[in-house]
C-alpha positions in Angstrom: 28.5 181.0 101.2 29.1 177.7 102.9 31.7 175.6 101.1 30.9 172.1 99.9 33.2 169.4 101.3 34.9 166.6 99.3 35.4 163.5 101.5 37.3 160.3 100.5 36.2 157.2 102.3 38.5 154.4 103.5 36.5 151.1 103.8 38.9 149.0 105.9 38.9 145.2 106.2 41.7 143.2 107.9 43.8 146.3 108.0 43.6 147.1 104.3 41.4 149.5 102.3 39.0 147.6 100.0 36.3 148.5 97.5 33.4 146.7 95.8 30.2 147.2 93.9 26.8 147.3 95.7 28.7 146.4 98.9 29.9 143.1 97.3 33.0 141.8 95.5 35.5 143.6 97.7 39.0 143.9 96.3 42.2 145.2 97.9 43.3 148.8 97.3 46.0 150.0 99.6 47.2 150.7 103.1 44.9 153.0 105.1 47.8 154.8 106.6 49.4 155.6 103.2 46.1 156.5 101.6 44.9 158.6 104.5 48.2 160.7 104.4 47.8 161.0 100.6 44.3 162.5 100.9 45.3 164.8 103.7 48.1 166.2 101.6 45.9 166.2 98.4 43.3 168.7 99.6 40.5 166.5 100.9 38.3 168.4 103.4 37.8 165.4 105.7 38.4 161.7 105.8 36.0 158.9 106.7 37.4 155.6 108.1 35.0 152.6 108.2 36.0 149.2 109.7 33.4 147.6 107.5 33.2 144.1 109.0 33.4 145.0 112.7 29.6 144.9 113.3 29.1 141.8 111.2 31.9 140.0 113.0 30.7 141.2 116.4 34.0 142.8 117.4 35.4 146.2 118.3 37.0 148.5 115.8 40.7 148.0 115.2 42.1 150.9 117.1 45.8 150.3 116.3 45.4 151.1 112.6 43.0 154.0 113.4 45.6 155.5 115.8 48.3 155.3 113.1 46.0 156.8 110.4 45.0 159.7 112.7 48.6 160.5 113.5 49.4 161.0 109.8 46.6 163.3 108.7 45.7 166.9 109.4 42.1 167.0 108.4 38.9 166.0 110.4 38.5 162.3 110.7 35.2 160.5 111.1 35.3 156.9 112.2 32.8 154.1 112.2 32.4 150.3 112.5 31.5 148.3 115.5 30.3 151.3 117.5 27.7 150.0 119.9 28.2 151.9 123.2 29.2 155.3 124.5 32.5 153.6 125.7 33.2 152.8 122.0 32.8 156.6 121.3 35.3 157.3 124.0 37.8 154.7 122.8 37.7 155.9 119.2 37.9 159.6 120.1 40.9 158.9 122.2 42.6 157.3 119.1 42.3 160.6 117.2 38.8 160.6 115.6 37.0 164.0 115.5 33.6 162.5 114.8 32.1 159.0 115.4 29.8 157.3 112.9 27.0 155.0 114.1 25.0 152.6 112.0 24.2 149.0 113.1 24.9 149.8 116.7 22.3 152.6 116.7 19.7 150.4 115.0 20.1 147.9 117.8 20.1 150.6 120.5 18.6 153.9 119.3 19.3 155.5 122.7 23.0 155.3 121.8 22.5 158.5 119.6 21.1 160.6 122.4 23.5 159.3 125.0 26.5 160.0 122.9 25.2 163.4 121.8 24.6 164.4 125.5 28.1 163.4 126.5 30.2 164.5 123.4 27.9 167.0 121.6 25.7 166.6 118.5 28.6 167.7 116.3 30.4 164.5 117.2 27.6 162.1 116.3 27.3 161.1 112.7 24.4 158.8 111.7 25.5 156.6 108.8 22.6 155.0 106.9 22.8 152.3 104.3 19.6 152.6 102.3 18.1 150.7 99.4 14.9 150.8 97.4 12.4 148.1 98.3 9.2 148.6 96.4 8.2 152.2 96.7 10.1 152.8 100.0 13.7 153.2 101.1 14.7 150.5 103.6 17.5 150.7 106.2 20.1 147.9 105.9 22.7 146.9 108.5 25.9 144.9 108.9 27.4 146.3 105.8 24.3 146.1 103.7 23.7 142.4 104.5 20.4 142.6 106.4 17.2 144.4 105.5 15.8 145.8 108.8 12.5 146.6 107.2 12.8 150.1 108.7 11.8 153.1 106.7 15.0 155.1 106.0 13.4 158.5 106.0 11.7 157.9 109.3 14.9 156.5 110.8 16.9 159.5 109.7 14.3 162.0 111.0 14.3 160.2 114.4 18.1 160.0 114.5 18.5 163.7 114.0 15.8 164.5 116.5 17.7 162.4 119.1 21.0 164.2 118.6 22.8 163.1 115.4 24.5 166.2 114.1 25.3 164.9 110.6 24.0 162.2 108.3 25.9 160.1 105.8 23.5 158.6 103.3 24.9 155.6 101.6 22.9 154.4 98.6 23.4 150.6 98.2 21.7 150.8 94.7 24.3 153.2 93.4 27.4 152.1 95.5 30.4 151.5 93.3 28.3 151.6 90.1 29.8 155.0 89.1 26.6 156.2 87.3 26.0 159.2 89.6 24.7 159.8 93.1 21.2 158.8 94.1 19.7 162.3 93.7 16.1 161.2 94.4 16.9 159.7 97.7 19.2 162.6 98.6 16.5 165.1 97.9 14.0 163.2 100.0 16.4 163.2 103.0 17.7 166.7 102.6 14.1 167.9 102.7 13.3 166.5 106.2 16.4 167.4 108.2 18.3 170.6 109.0 21.7 169.0 109.8 24.5 168.5 107.1 23.8 165.6 104.8 26.7 163.8 103.1 26.0 162.0 99.8 27.7 158.6 99.4 27.5 156.0 96.6 27.7 156.4 92.9 30.3 159.0 92.0 32.0 158.1 88.8 33.2 161.4 87.4 33.7 165.1 88.2 30.4 165.8 86.4 28.6 163.6 89.0 29.7 166.0 91.8 28.7 169.0 89.7 25.3 167.5 89.2 24.9 166.6 92.9 25.6 170.1 94.1 23.5 171.8 91.4 20.5 169.4 91.7 20.6 169.1 95.5 22.0 172.4 96.6 21.4 171.7 100.3 23.7 168.8 100.3 26.8 169.5 102.5 29.4 167.1 101.0 30.1 164.5 98.4 31.8 161.3 99.6 33.5 158.8 97.3 36.0 156.0 97.4 37.1 154.1 94.2 37.3 157.1 91.8 39.8 158.7 94.3 41.6 155.5 95.2 42.3 154.5 91.6 43.2 158.0 90.4 40.2 158.4 88.1 39.5 161.8 89.7 42.0 163.9 91.5 40.7 166.0 94.4 42.4 169.2 93.2 41.1 168.8 89.7 37.6 168.2 91.1 37.7 171.3 93.3 38.9 173.5 90.4 36.0 172.4 88.2 33.5 172.8 91.0 34.7 176.4 91.5 34.5 177.1 87.8 30.9 175.9 88.0 30.1 178.4 90.7 30.2 175.9 93.5 32.0 177.1 96.7 34.8 174.8 97.8 38.0 175.2 99.9 41.1 175.1 97.7 
């Protein structure tokens, strides 16, 4: 049985981990280096590091902080923010990342996905999608949820995987930071159209939300969260023990 992964997410702005609600009202949390080491030691399966304002500010990702985080952890690291070229992939991978997440850069240049997959392998390319309901559709948003592209999220994800993305992180803007549970409807829709691992992001507020996620959408590969881990509301070892008790395979 394939184990489900539990993944903390570090949203980094100006060298600090921050967290908000619905992508707004960001507040300071901690040092990414200290928090990354804590999660590596606490049993997290992977770690995601997003430089959340890099694309919006039109700059490259801060590699000095990334390099320091990578040197202190012993779990796979996915990195995103300001990734616009294959050279950006190279730079981030050389800093210690295992996988690279593309979002706004791929929207501007969809061929980035296939070019990176051809050079580094599909397993290295993660398509991160910030999606929100608009009418009866899911729209793709970019620049940290600031801009509605008008693109259909399901079509974009299907195309991204077809062009080489080996994993999808689906961030629900509607549920982000609200702590009322994952966006199960959206996750079911995405999981039904792709064969690569899908990571659920946005909405976790309790251990029960992870249990519901993996029972209701059994094909989902991982659950990603930020604030409930950052503020000690849920401890990763407690979460994994409960998941195992519920018959959900996890690595302990």
